[in-house]
C-alpha positions in Angstrom: -0.1 0.0 -0.2 1.1 3.6 -0.9 0.1 7.1 0.2 1.1 9.9 -1.9 2.4 12.6 0.0 1.5 16.5 -1.3 2.1 20.0 0.0 1.2 23.5 -1.0 4.9 24.1 0.2 7.1 22.6 -2.2 6.5 22.7 -6.0 3.4 21.4 -7.7 4.8 18.6 -9.7 5.5 19.8 -13.7 5.1 16.0 -15.0 2.8 12.7 -13.9 4.9 12.0 -10.5 4.4 13.1 -6.8 6.1 14.5 -4.7 6.5 12.1 -3.0 5.1 8.5 -1.8 5.2 6.4 1.6 5.0 3.0 0.8 5.0 1.1 4.6 7.5 3.3 6.7 9.5 4.7 3.6 9.5 7.9 1.9 10.8 8.3 -1.6 11.2 12.0 -2.8 10.6 12.7 -5.9 14.1 15.3 -7.2 13.5 19.1 -5.9 14.6 21.6 -7.9 14.5 25.5 -6.4 11.7 26.3 -7.7 10.0 28.8 -4.8 6.5 27.5 -4.1 4.8 30.8 -2.6 6.3 32.8 -6.5 6.6 29.9 -8.9 9.6 30.8 -9.7 13.3 29.4 -10.5 15.8 30.4 -7.8 19.1 30.1 -10.5 20.8 33.5 -9.3 23.3 31.4 -6.8 24.3 28.1 -6.2 24.3 28.5 -2.7 20.9 30.1 -3.2 19.9 27.4 -5.4 20.5 24.8 -3.4 18.8 25.8 -0.2 15.6 26.7 -1.9 15.7 23.0 -2.9 16.4 22.1 0.7 13.7 24.0 2.3 11.4 22.1 -0.5 12.5 19.0 0.8 11.9 19.6 4.1 8.2 21.1 3.3 7.5 17.6 2.1 9.9 15.5 4.7 6.9 17.5 7.0 3.9 16.8 5.3 5.1 12.8 6.0 5.8 13.8 10.1 9.2 13.3 9.4 12.9 15.6 9.7 16.4 15.1 7.7 16.9 12.7 10.8 14.6 10.2 9.2 16.7 10.5 5.7 18.9 7.7 4.9 19.3 7.9 1.1 20.3 11.0 -0.2 20.9 11.5 -4.4 22.5 14.8 -5.4 22.5 15.4 -9.1 24.5 18.9 -10.4 25.0 20.5 -13.8 28.6 20.9 -12.3 31.3 19.5 -10.4 32.9 22.9 -9.7 29.7 23.7 -7.3 30.3 20.6 -5.2 32.2 22.2 -2.7 29.0 25.3 -2.2 26.0 22.6 -2.8 28.1 20.6 0.2 28.0 23.5 2.5 24.5 24.3 2.2 23.0 20.4 1.9 25.5 19.6 4.8 24.2 22.0 7.5 21.1 20.3 7.5 22.5 17.4 8.7 24.4 15.7 12.0 27.8 14.4 10.7 27.4 11.6 13.4 23.7 10.3 11.4 24.2 11.7 8.7 22.6 9.7 5.0 24.2 7.8 2.4 24.7 9.9 -0.5 26.0 10.1 -4.2 26.2 13.5 -6.1 26.4 13.1 -10.3 27.3 15.4 -12.4 24.7 15.3 -15.0 24.5 16.8 -18.8 21.0 18.6 -18.3 18.5 18.8 -15.7 14.9 19.6 -16.4 14.5 24.0 -16.7 17.9 23.7 -17.2 18.4 24.0 -13.1 22.1 23.3 -11.5 21.0 20.6 -9.1 18.2 18.3 -7.7 18.3 16.2 -4.8 15.8 13.4 -4.2 15.5 11.9 -1.1 14.3 8.2 0.9 13.6 8.8 4.4 12.2 5.8 7.0 10.1 6.7 10.0 
């Protein structure tokens, strides 16, 4: 059995998918990009601001499922330029305690939706 997780505090899907799916005690988030759900605008001016918006969107999805970043067991980070890794990692890392940070991979890709610079998805467990 699965439960669809939806919140107005994160961007609405732009395709045939949901913000997240809860299957049992496991939450699978869709990749989030830097859409500001209040304005509908993309934040692309600065990679740190862009990453912060992505994390805010993920936080909203997690909270809707009654979870926090402490519940995250796996993250996937897709970036368009590996030279931005340090700046992205600085913002991403501020949301986790090193002692219980999730497993993660960071992958440089040729292109991301809406030509954003970073997209992050997560798996969390209650």
